[in-house]
N, C-alpha and C positions, 0 to 999 in steps of 0.2 A: 521739778519744783524748786524754787529758791529757798534756801535754808537761811533763816534769820535768827541770829543768836538772841538769847534773852537779854534784857537790859543788864542784868547782873553779870552775865558772861561778857558782854560788850565792855562794861566798866572794868572788869578784871583784865581784859586784853589791853585796854588803854593804859591801865595802871602799870602793867608789865612792860609795855612799850616805853612809857615815860621813865620808868626805873632804868631800863637798859640805855635809853638816850642820856639820862642823867649821869650814869656811870661812864659812858663814853665821853661826854662833855667834860666831866670831872678829870678824867685822865688827860684830855686835850689841854685843859687849863693848867694842870700841874706841869705838863711838859713845856707849855709856853712860858710859864713863870720860871721854870728851871733854866730854859734857854736864855731868857732875858737876864737872869742873875749871872749866868756864865759870861754874858756880854757886858756885864756891869751896867745894865739898864734898870730903870725903875718903872717900867710899864711893858705891856704887851697887848697885842690885838688877837682876837679870836673871831673867825669868820662865823657869822650868824649870831643868834641870840642864845642865852643860857637859860636853863630852867630856873624858875623863881627860887626854889629851895637852894640851889647852888649859889645864886647871887646873894641870898641872905647869909649863907655860910661864909662866903668871901668877905662880905661887909662886916660880919661879926668878928672876923679875924683881922680887921683893919684895912682891907683893900677898898679902893674906890672903884666902883663898877659903873660904866656909862655905856649906853647903847645908842647907836645912831647909824646913819648911812645916807646913801644917795642913790639915785637911779634904781629905786626899788630893791636895793640891797641893804642888809642890816649887818652891822659888825658890833662887837663888844670890845671896849677899851678897858683894861684893868691896870690900875696903877697902885703903887705903894710907896 
């Protein structure tokens, strides 16, 4: 028989996955910014999109965050 989680359990699992993804993306962004600074650049690219909370945090800290792409791919451009 197929076991279906309750809505509360499903929501909790999604929240945990989003949190883990957010932490992973945050570390990826921090590393990309550090590498750009080391190269004396004022922007960097991140493959894929960022969680909304991370975008809001970056923008609150003065970064410009743009998302776009082509051929069904999406990238994030961060500048300062």
